[in-house]
N, C-alpha and C positions, 0 to 999 in steps of 0.2 A: 140761603134759602132757596127750595127748588121751586120755580114759577111753573113748570110744564114737565110732564114726561109723556113721550109720543113715541110710538113704533113708526121707524120709516122703513119703508121696503122698496123693492125694484118694481113690483105689480102696481105700478101707477100709469097713469095716461093724461094728458094735458087736459085742460078746461073746454068745455065747448066753445067753438070758434065764435068771436063775436060777428054782428052784423057787419055788412062790407064797410057801412057808413065810417062805424066805430073802428074798423081795422086801418082804414084809411087815416083816421085822424091819430091812432096811436102805432103809425106804421113805424117813424123815427124811433119811438122807445122799444117797439117789438124786435125792431132790427139790431139794438143795443142790447137789448136781454139776450139774443142768439150769440150776437159776437160774446158777450161775457161768458156765455155757459161754453161756448166752443175754446174761449181761451181757459177757462179753469180746467176743462176734460185735457186739454192738450198739456197745461200743467201738472196735472195728477198723473199722468202716464210718464213722466220723467225718472221716477223714481219707483223701486220696490222696499224701501226703507219705510216700514209700519209708522214710526214716530216724524219722517219726512213727509209722508202724505197727508197725516193730518196736519201738520205745520202749513203745508202749503195750501191747503182746503181753507184752512184757519184765515192766511194771509190774503189769500184770492176774494174770499168773501166779505174783507172787514169793510171794504167801501159800502157794499149794500146792508151788511148787518153789523152795526157797531158792535164791537167787542173787547173786553182786556186779555182774554184768553181762553184757552179750552182742556178739559181733562178728558183722556181717553182710559176706559178700562176695559180689559178683556180678560174675565178669569180663565178660562179654557188654555190662554195663553202663558197665564200670570204675567200680563201687562198693567204697568198703570204708570201715566205719565202726564206731565202738565205742559202745554205750550203757551208761552206769555205769562199775565201777571194773575195774581189771585184776585177775586173779588167776592163779594157776598152774594149777589143774585146769581140764580143759576137757570139755564133753561136745559134740560136733561132730555138726550133721544136715545130710544133703542135701536140699532140699525140690524137691518135684516134682509137679507137676499132669500125669498122662499121660507122655508123652515130654517135656516141655517141663520144662527145668532153671529152677529159681528162685534158686539160688546155695545158700550154705550159711550156717547159723545155729550158732554156737559159746556155749554157755552157759558162764561163769567163776565160779568161785568158790574159796575157798581150802581146803576139805575135798573130799575126792573124792565124786562121786556114786555113789549107790549103786543098785544093779538097782532099787530101789522109785522112785527119782526119774527114772529113765532110761523107764521104762514111762510114769510119768504125763506125762513129757515127750511121750512117744508118742503117749498119747492126745490131749494139748493143740493136738499142732502142728498137726495136718488144719485146726484152726480159722483157723488165722493163711493158710493158702495162697492160698483165693481173694481175702482182702483184700489181702495182698502181690502176688497177679497183676495186679490191678487197678490198684494204684499203679504197678508197673512200666511198664505198658501206657500209664498216662497220664504217666509220665516221659518214655517213647520218643517221645510223641505230640507233647510238648512241643518236645522236642530236634528231631526230625524236621521239624517247622513253622518251625525256625530255620535248618535247613541246606539248602544248594544240592545237590542228589542226586548231580549230576555229579561235583564237586571235594570234595564233604564240607566244603568252608568256610563259614561263615556267610553268609546270603542278604541280598537287600535287605530285607526285611521287620525282618531283626535289625539291619540297621545301622540304621536309621531311630529304631527303639527306641535303640540304644547311643549314636547321635549326640546323641540330644536328652539322653539321661542325662548323657553325658560334657561335654558344653557348659556343661548347669546345674552341674556339680560343679565344672568348671573355674572359672566365674565365681563361684559360692560363697566357694569357698576360695582363689581367687587362683593357681590352678594353670596353667601352661602347657600347652597342647594342640594338637598337628601333625594335619594330615590329609593322606594322601596318596591321588591318585587316580592308577591305573595302568593303561594300556591296550595290548595287545600290538599290536607294530608291522605290518603287511601281514598281519593275519589272515586276511581274507577270501581271500587268494590260495592260503592253505593249504587250506580248505575247496572253493576253485574247482578247484585241481588234486588234490587227493588223497581228498575226499572228506568227509562232515562225522564219521566215524568216526576220521579221523586227526586232526581239528582237536580233537574231544573230548578225544583222546590228549594234542595239545598241551597243552589246557587244565589238565589235570590235573597234566601236569609244571609247567607255572608256578605253579599254586597250591600243588603240593607244595615248588617250591623257596622259593616266597614263605614259605611257614608256617616254613621251617627257617631263616631268614633274622631274623625278626622276634623281640622278647624275648617273654618269657612274659606280659609286661604289655600288650604290643599286641593288638589285634583284626584279622583278616584275614577281608574281605568278598568276595564275587561281587556284584559291583553288577548286572552283566547283560551277553551277550555275551562279548566277549573284556576286559571292564572290571573291575579289582579295585580295592577300596578297603581302607587300612591306617590306624586308629584310634591315635594313639600319645600316650598319657595320660603329663603330665608330663614333654613334651618340649618345649623350643625350636626357634626356625625351625634354627638351626644343625644340630640334632639329628634335624629333620624331613630336612634337606637330607642329612645323612650316611645316615640311614634309607634314602633313596630312593636315593643313589648303590650303597650295599651291595646292594639289591636288583636294582637296573639292573645292575649286572656280575654277580651269581651268576647270573641267568637268563640274560645273553649267554655265560657260560662252563659252563651246564649242559650235560650230554649229554641230548638229546631224541632219543630212538628209538621211533618208533610203525612197527609191523608191519615192521620191518627197513628201515625209511627213515629215515634222519635229518636232522633238522630243526633248523634255526639260527634261532633265538627272540630277539628282542631287545622291550625294553618303553620306553616313553616315559613321565615320570614328573612330576604336578603337585602342587605343594606348597604347603599353607597354615597359617599360626598362629593361632590366636584371638586376636581383639581385642576389647577391652573392649566394642562396639557389636554385635557378632556375634550373630547366631542361629544354628541349625544350617543353613540354608539360605546364609546369605552366607558361613560358612566354607567350606562345599562348593563355592560357585559360584566364590571365586578359585581355588581347587585345579583345579576343572573348567577354568579359563581358561588357568591356567598350563599344563595339559595340553595344549592344544591350541595353544598357543605352542611347546609342546616338538614338536608335529608339526610346525607349520610350518616350524621350525628346522632339521627333516633328521632327526627320530626318533631312537631309541635316544639320548635324553639326559634330564638332569633339569632341570625349570622352577621358580624359585619368582617369583611376580607381586608379593608382600606386601613392604610396605616394610621394607628391613631396618635392624633397629635401631641408632642409632649406639654 
């Protein structure tokens, strides 16, 4: 049950200074609070991982406000995670810097949060805001660097990294790995006839259709231009061919409407499967050769150039 929902921002100021006599009496306590705040600030600056920032904050403030765990939500970055243990009572805060939403943080514990607990959390949470924003910006920058801005799928840089990793893992564990290279047929004619805006629209349709056809464990990349690559882990040659045919059929059947113009899109696909002596370049080269053969043989087809196991 939510006990409290409060928006916490960084536009806060300390309470008015108490009289000198009160400051003298509360001197040691005030000094301790300042020391605790400095220690918390230093701890939060040690990482740019969002989950780790939240975990550090929770750990550091637990002596001041007892709680069993925290849940962090950020819809804009598709983040939802829990640190610590589940509990019935919650106290939830919206986190803001100016007009920028940083998500929500819910504190969990078995007993109800008191007014004093909530006041302490309101005092401590502003120290979290800037480190959390830095971590979110860093996470977004990493995400953006690996994405194709037009289609939203992973880009060629991400493919290079993933291909090296997947080939190494497949060799190490003896698992199959298939690679598909897919090219949109006659794509230049779309740009020449309708312009690049229509071409961009068609690329997004193809990427969305391909993404809807592959498994959660498969990886889709835009290699460049009108060419896409799918990495299918734990997939033998026959599974790779079935996936390629599923992609080809789905794209040929999809409704691609751009600026009220209906476009008929088809793709050619080359497939290769990892062999014992393969490095990433060899695996890709065979799929690319298969794609070329599919184009030569009439397009809108799947080609597999590897030796089919007996």
